Structures are given as structure tokens and as C-alpha cells.
Gaussian input, Z-matrix of N, CA and C with variables (Angstrom, degrees):
# hf/3-21g

backbone

0 1
 N
 C     1     B1
 C     2     B2     1     A1
 N     3     B3     2     A2     1     D1
 C     4     B4     3     A3     2     D2
 C     5     B5     4     A4     3     D3
 N     6     B6     5     A5     4     D4
 C     7     B7     6     A6     5     D5
 C     8     B8     7     A7     6     D6
 N     9     B9     8     A8     7     D7
 C    10    B10     9     A9     8     D8
 C    11    B11    10    A10     9     D9
 N    12    B12    11    A11    10    D10
 C    13    B13    12    A12    11    D11
 C    14    B14    13    A13    12    D12
 N    15    B15    14    A14    13    D13
 C    16    B16    15    A15    14    D14
 C    17    B17    16    A16    15    D15
 N    18    B18    17    A17    16    D16
 C    19    B19    18    A18    17    D17
 C    20    B20    19    A19    18    D18
 N    21    B21    20    A20    19    D19
 C    22    B22    21    A21    20    D20
 C    23    B23    22    A22    21    D21
 N    24    B24    23    A23    22    D22
 C    25    B25    24    A24    23    D23
 C    26    B26    25    A25    24    D24
 N    27    B27    26    A26    25    D25
 C    28    B28    27    A27    26    D26
 C    29    B29    28    A28    27    D27
 N    30    B30    29    A29    28    D28
 C    31    B31    30    A30    29    D29
 C    32    B32    31    A31    30    D30
 N    33    B33    32    A32    31    D31
 C    34    B34    33    A33    32    D32
 C    35    B35    34    A34    33    D33
 N    36    B36    35    A35    34    D34
 C    37    B37    36    A36    35    D35
 C    38    B38    37    A37    36    D36
 N    39    B39    38    A38    37    D37
 C    40    B40    39    A39    38    D38
 C    41    B41    40    A40    39    D39
 N    42    B42    41    A41    40    D40
 C    43    B43    42    A42    41    D41
 C    44    B44    43    A43    42    D42
 N    45    B45    44    A44    43    D43
 C    46    B46    45    A45    44    D44
 C    47    B47    46    A46    45    D45
 N    48    B48    47    A47    46    D46
 C    49    B49    48    A48    47    D47
 C    50    B50    49    A49    48    D48
 N    51    B51    50    A50    49    D49
 C    52    B52    51    A51    50    D50
 C    53    B53    52    A52    51    D51
 N    54    B54    53    A53    52    D52
 C    55    B55    54    A54    53    D53
 C    56    B56    55    A55    54    D54
 N    57    B57    56    A56    55    D55
 C    58    B58    57    A57    56    D56
 C    59    B59    58    A58    57    D57
 N    60    B60    59    A59    58    D58
 C    61    B61    60    A60    59    D59
 C    62    B62    61    A61    60    D60
 N    63    B63    62    A62    61    D61
 C    64    B64    63    A63    62    D62
 C    65    B65    64    A64    63    D63
 N    66    B66    65    A65    64    D64
 C    67    B67    66    A66    65    D65
 C    68    B68    67    A67    66    D66
 N    69    B69    68    A68    67    D67
 C    70    B70    69    A69    68    D68
 C    71    B71    70    A70    69    D69
 N    72    B72    71    A71    70    D70
 C    73    B73    72    A72    71    D71
 C    74    B74    73    A73    72    D72
 N    75    B75    74    A74    73    D73
 C    76    B76    75    A75    74    D74
 C    77    B77    76    A76    75    D75
 N    78    B78    77    A77    76    D76
 C    79    B79    78    A78    77    D77
 C    80    B80    79    A79    78    D78
 N    81    B81    80    A80    79    D79
 C    82    B82    81    A81    80    D80
 C    83    B83    82    A82    81    D81
 N    84    B84    83    A83    82    D82
 C    85    B85    84    A84    83    D83
 C    86    B86    85    A85    84    D84
 N    87    B87    86    A86    85    D85
 C    88    B88    87    A87    86    D86
 C    89    B89    88    A88    87    D87
 N    90    B90    89    A89    88    D88
 C    91    B91    90    A90    89    D89
 C    92    B92    91    A91    90    D90
 N    93    B93    92    A92    91    D91
 C    94    B94    93    A93    92    D92
 C    95    B95    94    A94    93    D93
 N    96    B96    95    A95    94    D94
 C    97    B97    96    A96    95    D95
 C    98    B98    97    A97    96    D96
 N    99    B99    98    A98    97    D97
 C   100   B100    99    A99    98    D98
 C   101   B101   100   A100    99    D99
 N   102   B102   101   A101   100   D100
 C   103   B103   102   A102   101   D101
 C   104   B104   103   A103   102   D102
 N   105   B105   104   A104   103   D103
 C   106   B106   105   A105   104   D104
 C   107   B107   106   A106   105   D105
 N   108   B108   107   A107   106   D106
 C   109   B109   108   A108   107   D107
 C   110   B110   109   A109   108   D108
 N   111   B111   110   A110   109   D109
 C   112   B112   111   A111   110   D110
 C   113   B113   112   A112   111   D111
 N   114   B114   113   A113   112   D112
 C   115   B115   114   A114   113   D113
 C   116   B116   115   A115   114   D114
 N   117   B117   116   A116   115   D115
 C   118   B118   117   A117   116   D116
 C   119   B119   118   A118   117   D117
 N   120   B120   119   A119   118   D118
 C   121   B121   120   A120   119   D119
 C   122   B122   121   A121   120   D120
 N   123   B123   122   A122   121   D121
 C   124   B124   123   A123   122   D122
 C   125   B125   124   A124   123   D123
 N   126   B126   125   A125   124   D124
 C   127   B127   126   A126   125   D125
 C   128   B128   127   A127   126   D126
 N   129   B129   128   A128   127   D127
 C   130   B130   129   A129   128   D128
 C   131   B131   130   A130   129   D129
 N   132   B132   131   A131   130   D130
 C   133   B133   132   A132   131   D131
 C   134   B134   133   A133   132   D132
 N   135   B135   134   A134   133   D133
 C   136   B136   135   A135   134   D134
 C   137   B137   136   A136   135   D135
 N   138   B138   137   A137   136   D136
 C   139   B139   138   A138   137   D137
 C   140   B140   139   A139   138   D138
 N   141   B141   140   A140   139   D139
 C   142   B142   141   A141   140   D140
 C   143   B143   142   A142   141   D141
 N   144   B144   143   A143   142   D142
 C   145   B145   144   A144   143   D143
 C   146   B146   145   A145   144   D144
 N   147   B147   146   A146   145   D145
 C   148   B148   147   A147   146   D146
 C   149   B149   148   A148   147   D147
 N   150   B150   149   A149   148   D148
 C   151   B151   150   A150   149   D149
 C   152   B152   151   A151   150   D150
 N   153   B153   152   A152   151   D151
 C   154   B154   153   A153   152   D152
 C   155   B155   154   A154   153   D153
 N   156   B156   155   A155   154   D154
 C   157   B157   156   A156   155   D155
 C   158   B158   157   A157   156   D156
 N   159   B159   158   A158   157   D157
 C   160   B160   159   A159   158   D158
 C   161   B161   160   A160   159   D159
 N   162   B162   161   A161   160   D160
 C   163   B163   162   A162   161   D161
 C   164   B164   163   A163   162   D162
 N   165   B165   164   A164   163   D163
 C   166   B166   165   A165   164   D164
 C   167   B167   166   A166   165   D165
 N   168   B168   167   A167   166   D166
 C   169   B169   168   A168   167   D167
 C   170   B170   169   A169   168   D168
 N   171   B171   170   A170   169   D169
 C   172   B172   171   A171   170   D170
 C   173   B173   172   A172   171   D171
 N   174   B174   173   A173   172   D172
 C   175   B175   174   A174   173   D173
 C   176   B176   175   A175   174   D174
 N   177   B177   176   A176   175   D175
 C   178   B178   177   A177   176   D176
 C   179   B179   178   A178   177   D177
 N   180   B180   179   A179   178   D178
 C   181   B181   180   A180   179   D179
 C   182   B182   181   A181   180   D180
 N   183   B183   182   A182   181   D181
 C   184   B184   183   A183   182   D182
 C   185   B185   184   A184   183   D183
 N   186   B186   185   A185   184   D184
 C   187   B187   186   A186   185   D185
 C   188   B188   187   A187   186   D186
 N   189   B189   188   A188   187   D187
 C   190   B190   189   A189   188   D188
 C   191   B191   190   A190   189   D189
 N   192   B192   191   A191   190   D190
 C   193   B193   192   A192   191   D191
 C   194   B194   193   A193   192   D192
 N   195   B195   194   A194   193   D193
 C   196   B196   195   A195   194   D194
 C   197   B197   196   A196   195   D195
 N   198   B198   197   A197   196   D196
 C   199   B199   198   A198   197   D197
 C   200   B200   199   A199   198   D198
 N   201   B201   200   A200   199   D199
 C   202   B202   201   A201   200   D200
 C   203   B203   202   A202   201   D201
 N   204   B204   203   A203   202   D202
 C   205   B205   204   A204   203   D203
 C   206   B206   205   A205   204   D204
 N   207   B207   206   A206   205   D205
 C   208   B208   207   A207   206   D206
 C   209   B209   208   A208   207   D207
 N   210   B210   209   A209   208   D208
 C   211   B211   210   A210   209   D209
 C   212   B212   211   A211   210   D210
 N   213   B213   212   A212   211   D211
 C   214   B214   213   A213   212   D212
 C   215   B215   214   A214   213   D213
 N   216   B216   215   A215   214   D214
 C   217   B217   216   A216   215   D215
 C   218   B218   217   A217   216   D216
 N   219   B219   218   A218   217   D217
 C   220   B220   219   A219   218   D218
 C   221   B221   220   A220   219   D219
 N   222   B222   221   A221   220   D220
 C   223   B223   222   A222   221   D221
 C   224   B224   223   A223   222   D222
 N   225   B225   224   A224   223   D223
 C   226   B226   225   A225   224   D224
 C   227   B227   226   A226   225   D225
 N   228   B228   227   A227   226   D226
 C   229   B229   228   A228   227   D227
 C   230   B230   229   A229   228   D228
 N   231   B231   230   A230   229   D229
 C   232   B232   231   A231   230   D230
 C   233   B233   232   A232   231   D231
 N   234   B234   233   A233   232   D232
 C   235   B235   234   A234   233   D233
 C   236   B236   235   A235   234   D234
 N   237   B237   236   A236   235   D235
 C   238   B238   237   A237   236   D236
 C   239   B239   238   A238   237   D237
 N   240   B240   239   A239   238   D238
 C   241   B241   240   A240   239   D239
 C   242   B242   241   A241   240   D240
 N   243   B243   242   A242   241   D241
 C   244   B244   243   A243   242   D242
 C   245   B245   244   A244   243   D243
 N   246   B246   245   A245   244   D244
 C   247   B247   246   A246   245   D245
 C   248   B248   247   A247   246   D246
 N   249   B249   248   A248   247   D247
 C   250   B250   249   A249   248   D248
 C   251   B251   250   A250   249   D249
 N   252   B252   251   A251   250   D250
 C   253   B253   252   A252   251   D251
 C   254   B254   253   A253   252   D252
 N   255   B255   254   A254   253   D253
 C   256   B256   255   A255   254   D254
 C   257   B257   256   A256   255   D255
 N   258   B258   257   A257   256   D256
 C   259   B259   258   A258   257   D257
 C   260   B260   259   A259   258   D258
 N   261   B261   260   A260   259   D259
 C   262   B262   261   A261   260   D260
 C   263   B263   262   A262   261   D261
 N   264   B264   263   A263   262   D262
 C   265   B265   264   A264   263   D263
 C   266   B266   265   A265   264   D264
 N   267   B267   266   A266   265   D265
 C   268   B268   267   A267   266   D266
 C   269   B269   268   A268   267   D267
 N   270   B270   269   A269   268   D268
 C   271   B271   270   A270   269   D269
 C   272   B272   271   A271   270   D270
 N   273   B273   272   A272   271   D271
 C   274   B274   273   A273   272   D272
 C   275   B275   274   A274   273   D273
 N   276   B276   275   A275   274   D274
 C   277   B277   276   A276   275   D275
 C   278   B278   277   A277   276   D276
 N   279   B279   278   A278   277   D277
 C   280   B280   279   A279   278   D278
 C   281   B281   280   A280   279   D279
 N   282   B282   281   A281   280   D280
 C   283   B283   282   A282   281   D281
 C   284   B284   283   A283   282   D282
 N   285   B285   284   A284   283   D283
 C   286   B286   285   A285   284   D284
 C   287   B287   286   A286   285   D285
 N   288   B288   287   A287   286   D286
 C   289   B289   288   A288   287   D287
 C   290   B290   289   A289   288   D288

   B1=1.4402
   B2=1.5251
   B3=1.3078
   B4=1.4603
   B5=1.5282
   B6=1.3162
   B7=1.4473
   B8=1.5194
   B9=1.3193
   B10=1.4567
   B11=1.5138
   B12=1.3256
   B13=1.4733
   B14=1.5273
   B15=1.2927
   B16=1.4677
   B17=1.5235
   B18=1.3004
   B19=1.4675
   B20=1.5130
   B21=1.3424
   B22=1.4603
   B23=1.5254
   B24=1.3237
   B25=1.4635
   B26=1.5230
   B27=1.3302
   B28=1.4679
   B29=1.5359
   B30=1.3170
   B31=1.4567
   B32=1.5301
   B33=1.3136
   B34=1.4605
   B35=1.5307
   B36=1.3373
   B37=1.4764
   B38=1.5193
   B39=1.3186
   B40=1.4522
   B41=1.5178
   B42=1.3198
   B43=1.4762
   B44=1.5215
   B45=1.3199
   B46=1.4649
   B47=1.5276
   B48=1.3198
   B49=1.4635
   B50=1.5190
   B51=1.2980
   B52=1.4611
   B53=1.5166
   B54=1.3500
   B55=1.4431
   B56=1.5112
   B57=1.3226
   B58=1.4684
   B59=1.5200
   B60=1.3171
   B61=1.4621
   B62=1.5166
   B63=1.3015
   B64=1.4473
   B65=1.5238
   B66=1.3011
   B67=1.4654
   B68=1.5225
   B69=1.3034
   B70=1.4522
   B71=1.5155
   B72=1.3434
   B73=1.4721
   B74=1.5230
   B75=1.3169
   B76=1.4660
   B77=1.5138
   B78=1.3370
   B79=1.4558
   B80=1.5293
   B81=1.3299
   B82=1.4631
   B83=1.5152
   B84=1.3518
   B85=1.4629
   B86=1.5280
   B87=1.3355
   B88=1.4586
   B89=1.5247
   B90=1.3220
   B91=1.4558
   B92=1.5259
   B93=1.3241
   B94=1.4608
   B95=1.5144
   B96=1.3225
   B97=1.4594
   B98=1.5222
   B99=1.3280
   B100=1.4641
   B101=1.5279
   B102=1.3170
   B103=1.4596
   B104=1.5135
   B105=1.3277
   B106=1.4647
   B107=1.5343
   B108=1.3118
   B109=1.4767
   B110=1.5162
   B111=1.3173
   B112=1.4705
   B113=1.5255
   B114=1.3275
   B115=1.4524
   B116=1.5236
   B117=1.3171
   B118=1.4613
   B119=1.5167
   B120=1.3143
   B121=1.4649
   B122=1.5162
   B123=1.3205
   B124=1.4751
   B125=1.5244
   B126=1.3362
   B127=1.4549
   B128=1.5261
   B129=1.3208
   B130=1.4635
   B131=1.5199
   B132=1.3134
   B133=1.4634
   B134=1.5123
   B135=1.3234
   B136=1.4575
   B137=1.5301
   B138=1.3237
   B139=1.4676
   B140=1.5189
   B141=1.3186
   B142=1.4590
   B143=1.5170
   B144=1.3209
   B145=1.4697
   B146=1.5230
   B147=1.3555
   B148=1.4487
   B149=1.5125
   B150=1.3306
   B151=1.4714
   B152=1.5218
   B153=1.3253
   B154=1.4593
   B155=1.5278
   B156=1.3551
   B157=1.4711
   B158=1.5186
   B159=1.3552
   B160=1.4714
   B161=1.5220
   B162=1.3525
   B163=1.4657
   B164=1.5372
   B165=1.3258
   B166=1.4635
   B167=1.5254
   B168=1.3311
   B169=1.4613
   B170=1.5180
   B171=1.3208
   B172=1.4759
   B173=1.5234
   B174=1.3154
   B175=1.4583
   B176=1.5162
   B177=1.3029
   B178=1.4570
   B179=1.5148
   B180=1.3164
   B181=1.4593
   B182=1.5315
   B183=1.3217
   B184=1.4582
   B185=1.5214
   B186=1.3250
   B187=1.4646
   B188=1.5159
   B189=1.3065
   B190=1.4593
   B191=1.5263
   B192=1.3038
   B193=1.4667
   B194=1.5219
   B195=1.3047
   B196=1.4639
   B197=1.5226
   B198=1.3211
   B199=1.4519
   B200=1.5259
   B201=1.3305
   B202=1.4631
   B203=1.5247
   B204=1.3359
   B205=1.4506
   B206=1.5180
   B207=1.3081
   B208=1.4630
   B209=1.5248
   B210=1.3353
   B211=1.4625
   B212=1.5349
   B213=1.3419
   B214=1.4460
   B215=1.5251
   B216=1.3473
   B217=1.4571
   B218=1.5194
   B219=1.3322
   B220=1.4628
   B221=1.5183
   B222=1.3276
   B223=1.4574
   B224=1.5175
   B225=1.3318
   B226=1.4454
   B227=1.5241
   B228=1.3423
   B229=1.4715
   B230=1.5203
   B231=1.3300
   B232=1.4684
   B233=1.5227
   B234=1.3359
   B235=1.4700
   B236=1.5326
   B237=1.3354
   B238=1.4660
   B239=1.5084
   B240=1.3329
   B241=1.4667
   B242=1.5203
   B243=1.3434
   B244=1.4584
   B245=1.5332
   B246=1.3457
   B247=1.4573
   B248=1.5220
   B249=1.3231
   B250=1.4717
   B251=1.5197
   B252=1.3434
   B253=1.4620
   B254=1.5205
   B255=1.3329
   B256=1.4567
   B257=1.5154
   B258=1.3456
   B259=1.4616
   B260=1.5300
   B261=1.3140
   B262=1.4684
   B263=1.5128
   B264=1.3085
   B265=1.4576
   B266=1.5238
   B267=1.3101
   B268=1.4489
   B269=1.5185
   B270=1.3114
   B271=1.4610
   B272=1.5349
   B273=1.3085
   B274=1.4565
   B275=1.5205
   B276=1.3025
   B277=1.4621
   B278=1.5270
   B279=1.3097
   B280=1.4556
   B281=1.5168
   B282=1.3186
   B283=1.4601
   B284=1.4992
   B285=1.3258
   B286=1.4550
   B287=1.5169
   B288=1.3224
   B289=1.4679
   B290=1.5106
   A1=108.55
   A2=115.16
   A3=121.47
   A4=108.27
   A5=116.76
   A6=121.68
   A7=109.11
   A8=115.91
   A9=120.49
   A10=109.82
   A11=114.68
   A12=119.66
   A13=110.06
   A14=116.26
   A15=121.92
   A16=108.11
   A17=116.48
   A18=120.45
   A19=111.77
   A20=117.40
   A21=121.11
   A22=109.95
   A23=115.63
   A24=121.38
   A25=110.41
   A26=117.32
   A27=120.41
   A28=110.22
   A29=114.98
   A30=119.24
   A31=109.09
   A32=115.93
   A33=121.09
   A34=109.44
   A35=117.32
   A36=119.03
   A37=111.11
   A38=115.37
   A39=120.52
   A40=110.52
   A41=115.42
   A42=120.65
   A43=109.70
   A44=118.35
   A45=119.56
   A46=111.58
   A47=114.99
   A48=121.56
   A49=106.11
   A50=115.64
   A51=120.12
   A52=109.73
   A53=113.91
   A54=119.92
   A55=109.67
   A56=116.96
   A57=119.11
   A58=111.66
   A59=116.38
   A60=121.74
   A61=110.14
   A62=115.09
   A63=119.74
   A64=109.51
   A65=115.94
   A66=120.67
   A67=110.59
   A68=115.78
   A69=120.30
   A70=113.36
   A71=117.25
   A72=122.31
   A73=111.49
   A74=117.29
   A75=119.95
   A76=112.63
   A77=117.36
   A78=119.48
   A79=110.55
   A80=114.45
   A81=121.73
   A82=107.00
   A83=117.60
   A84=120.25
   A85=111.33
   A86=115.98
   A87=122.91
   A88=109.72
   A89=116.94
   A90=123.13
   A91=107.50
   A92=117.18
   A93=120.69
   A94=109.16
   A95=115.73
   A96=121.14
   A97=107.84
   A98=115.80
   A99=121.27
   A100=111.76
   A101=115.03
   A102=122.47
   A103=109.11
   A104=115.45
   A105=121.17
   A106=107.76
   A107=115.37
   A108=119.79
   A109=107.60
   A110=116.23
   A111=120.48
   A112=112.80
   A113=118.66
   A114=121.98
   A115=111.86
   A116=117.31
   A117=120.84
   A118=111.86
   A119=116.00
   A120=121.90
   A121=108.32
   A122=116.58
   A123=121.61
   A124=110.92
   A125=116.30
   A126=121.01
   A127=109.56
   A128=115.11
   A129=122.70
   A130=108.85
   A131=115.60
   A132=122.14
   A133=106.56
   A134=116.16
   A135=121.37
   A136=107.78
   A137=115.38
   A138=120.45
   A139=110.03
   A140=115.20
   A141=122.94
   A142=106.64
   A143=116.14
   A144=121.63
   A145=111.57
   A146=116.64
   A147=121.45
   A148=115.50
   A149=117.88
   A150=121.97
   A151=109.83
   A152=116.33
   A153=120.46
   A154=110.52
   A155=114.81
   A156=119.33
   A157=112.34
   A158=117.31
   A159=118.42
   A160=110.73
   A161=114.65
   A162=121.86
   A163=109.80
   A164=117.39
   A165=119.67
   A166=111.91
   A167=116.13
   A168=120.91
   A169=112.75
   A170=117.35
   A171=122.42
   A172=109.99
   A173=116.81
   A174=121.11
   A175=112.37
   A176=114.96
   A177=122.36
   A178=109.17
   A179=116.12
   A180=120.41
   A181=107.49
   A182=116.68
   A183=121.80
   A184=107.72
   A185=115.27
   A186=120.35
   A187=106.78
   A188=115.93
   A189=120.61
   A190=110.07
   A191=115.52
   A192=121.42
   A193=109.02
   A194=115.66
   A195=121.26
   A196=113.65
   A197=116.99
   A198=119.52
   A199=111.85
   A200=116.87
   A201=120.49
   A202=113.21
   A203=118.13
   A204=121.19
   A205=110.24
   A206=116.03
   A207=121.01
   A208=109.31
   A209=118.35
   A210=121.69
   A211=110.23
   A212=115.21
   A213=119.93
   A214=113.96
   A215=118.00
   A216=122.29
   A217=108.76
   A218=117.49
   A219=121.72
   A220=110.05
   A221=115.59
   A222=122.01
   A223=108.91
   A224=116.51
   A225=122.83
   A226=108.52
   A227=115.71
   A228=121.05
   A229=110.56
   A230=115.97
   A231=123.02
   A232=108.24
   A233=114.57
   A234=120.72
   A235=109.08
   A236=115.69
   A237=123.58
   A238=107.61
   A239=116.36
   A240=121.40
   A241=109.83
   A242=115.24
   A243=122.53
   A244=106.58
   A245=116.73
   A246=118.32
   A247=111.11
   A248=115.69
   A249=120.43
   A250=113.59
   A251=117.81
   A252=121.27
   A253=112.07
   A254=117.40
   A255=120.91
   A256=114.65
   A257=117.74
   A258=120.50
   A259=110.47
   A260=116.69
   A261=122.11
   A262=111.25
   A263=116.02
   A264=120.63
   A265=108.94
   A266=115.85
   A267=120.18
   A268=109.03
   A269=116.63
   A270=121.40
   A271=109.41
   A272=116.37
   A273=120.79
   A274=110.73
   A275=115.11
   A276=118.88
   A277=106.42
   A278=116.12
   A279=119.18
   A280=111.46
   A281=114.65
   A282=122.30
   A283=108.43
   A284=115.69
   A285=121.82
   A286=109.61
   A287=116.34
   A288=119.53
   A289=109.92
   D1=132.95
   D2=178.52
   D3=-107.09
   D4=127.80
   D5=177.24
   D6=-104.17
   D7=120.43
   D8=-179.95
   D9=-89.87
   D10=146.97
   D11=178.42
   D12=-69.29
   D13=143.43
   D14=175.88
   D15=-79.48
   D16=111.91
   D17=179.13
   D18=-114.48
   D19=1.74
   D20=-178.55
   D21=-87.60
   D22=123.71
   D23=178.93
   D24=-77.06
   D25=153.00
   D26=174.32
   D27=-65.17
   D28=161.38
   D29=174.28
   D30=-68.33
   D31=156.24
   D32=-179.69
   D33=-70.99
   D34=129.20
   D35=178.93
   D36=-68.63
   D37=160.54
   D38=177.21
   D39=-70.98
   D40=160.09
   D41=177.33
   D42=-60.11
   D43=138.60
   D44=-179.99
   D45=-62.11
   D46=137.25
   D47=172.40
   D48=-95.84
   D49=128.60
   D50=-176.02
   D51=-101.37
   D52=121.32
   D53=179.05
   D54=-85.71
   D55=174.69
   D56=179.09
   D57=-66.75
   D58=136.86
   D59=177.32
   D60=-74.93
   D61=166.81
   D62=177.97
   D63=-85.44
   D64=171.73
   D65=-179.11
   D66=-54.68
   D67=132.18
   D68=178.80
   D69=79.48
   D70=8.82
   D71=179.45
   D72=57.38
   D73=41.11
   D74=177.95
   D75=-80.56
   D76=-14.34
   D77=178.04
   D78=-155.45
   D79=151.03
   D80=178.51
   D81=-132.67
   D82=110.29
   D83=179.51
   D84=-79.54
   D85=137.36
   D86=-179.68
   D87=-125.60
   D88=141.88
   D89=170.31
   D90=-138.53
   D91=154.85
   D92=178.69
   D93=-151.80
   D94=161.45
   D95=176.67
   D96=-68.83
   D97=128.38
   D98=-175.97
   D99=-65.90
   D100=150.72
   D101=173.66
   D102=-83.14
   D103=159.94
   D104=172.49
   D105=-120.42
   D106=157.68
   D107=-179.46
   D108=-151.43
   D109=153.06
   D110=-179.61
   D111=-66.74
   D112=-23.21
   D113=178.92
   D114=-113.83
   D115=-42.52
   D116=178.27
   D117=153.33
   D118=142.59
   D119=176.34
   D120=-84.44
   D121=126.80
   D122=-179.30
   D123=-84.31
   D124=-50.10
   D125=-179.95
   D126=-163.74
   D127=-179.26
   D128=178.95
   D129=-121.25
   D130=155.04
   D131=173.86
   D132=-110.70
   D133=116.39
   D134=178.78
   D135=-101.35
   D136=129.90
   D137=178.48
   D138=-120.46
   D139=138.30
   D140=172.78
   D141=-112.87
   D142=122.34
   D143=-178.70
   D144=52.11
   D145=37.50
   D146=175.58
   D147=84.39
   D148=-0.13
   D149=-178.77
   D150=-112.86
   D151=128.11
   D152=-179.98
   D153=-61.91
   D154=130.97
   D155=-179.57
   D156=-122.52
   D157=-16.26
   D158=-176.69
   D159=-163.49
   D160=160.96
   D161=174.96
   D162=-134.89
   D163=66.70
   D164=-179.24
   D165=-69.84
   D166=153.68
   D167=177.20
   D168=-89.00
   D169=-16.89
   D170=177.85
   D171=-105.25
   D172=169.21
   D173=-179.45
   D174=-88.60
   D175=43.05
   D176=176.79
   D177=-151.16
   D178=149.22
   D179=179.56
   D180=-159.27
   D181=144.31
   D182=174.14
   D183=-113.39
   D184=113.88
   D185=177.47
   D186=-79.19
   D187=102.75
   D188=-177.71
   D189=-116.79
   D190=35.12
   D191=178.55
   D192=-76.10
   D193=73.19
   D194=-172.71
   D195=-52.12
   D196=-36.53
   D197=-179.12
   D198=-73.87
   D199=-24.70
   D200=-177.02
   D201=-93.94
   D202=-18.31
   D203=-176.75
   D204=-97.08
   D205=126.42
   D206=-179.22
   D207=-111.17
   D208=132.14
   D209=177.94
   D210=-55.24
   D211=140.80
   D212=176.49
   D213=78.15
   D214=7.34
   D215=-179.20
   D216=-106.42
   D217=140.21
   D218=176.44
   D219=-91.94
   D220=144.31
   D221=178.59
   D222=-129.49
   D223=145.14
   D224=177.45
   D225=-106.55
   D226=130.25
   D227=-179.24
   D228=-118.95
   D229=141.31
   D230=171.87
   D231=-136.67
   D232=162.36
   D233=-178.26
   D234=-137.78
   D235=143.53
   D236=171.51
   D237=-129.54
   D238=148.79
   D239=175.56
   D240=-100.31
   D241=149.73
   D242=176.62
   D243=-126.57
   D244=131.63
   D245=177.77
   D246=-94.05
   D247=179.37
   D248=-176.23
   D249=-63.22
   D250=-21.08
   D251=178.76
   D252=-93.95
   D253=0.67
   D254=179.45
   D255=89.45
   D256=5.81
   D257=176.61
   D258=-70.48
   D259=138.32
   D260=-179.49
   D261=-101.55
   D262=139.16
   D263=173.54
   D264=-77.84
   D265=177.09
   D266=168.91
   D267=-68.22
   D268=166.08
   D269=178.94
   D270=-86.17
   D271=135.56
   D272=178.22
   D273=-61.58
   D274=164.31
   D275=169.33
   D276=-64.89
   D277=153.35
   D278=-178.17
   D279=-85.39
   D280=155.52
   D281=174.60
   D282=-126.96
   D283=141.31
   D284=-178.08
   D285=-104.92
   D286=128.73
   D287=178.54
   D288=-86.01

């Protein structure tokens, strides 16, 4: 039996949908359309203003970086999928909080 390397990247996830933050902007809930892959999606890379902040395994994440989030400030979020072989999807469209 010959096992071929997985070289197929996951599909690009949907742009994050930003839910209402909690009082004082201590958290910002995000959800996005899940990626698909021929073998399986391992996790996602969530970026705030271009900087990686999390690697959740589901297509949802709550940015609760209370020290980093300032009330009245806008943040841009993007998501990428990673499959079990380490292949990266394209970057989602950005969403502004």
C-alpha cells in the first residue's frame, strides 16, 4: 500500500460574523462558515488586526482578551483553516468589529 502525502489545502473559511460584545467590550464572539478538506480540518487560525490570537478547533471563538480590547475601538478579524497535514487555506475576508 502506498500512502500519498496530503497536499490539498482546506477551503477558505467564511468571513467571521461578529456577535455583540459584552459590557465594557471584555469579549467579542466570532463565528464563521466552516472549511472543508479532503482529509479533515485540524483547527483554525484567528487573527485580530493581522496578529494571530487563537487556534480553535471549532468554527467559533470568543475573543476575551480583556487587556487587549479597548472600548470604542474597532478590530479587524480574519480566519484561516489548517488541515491535519499542516496545509493552510486561503485567508477569509475580514470583518470589522
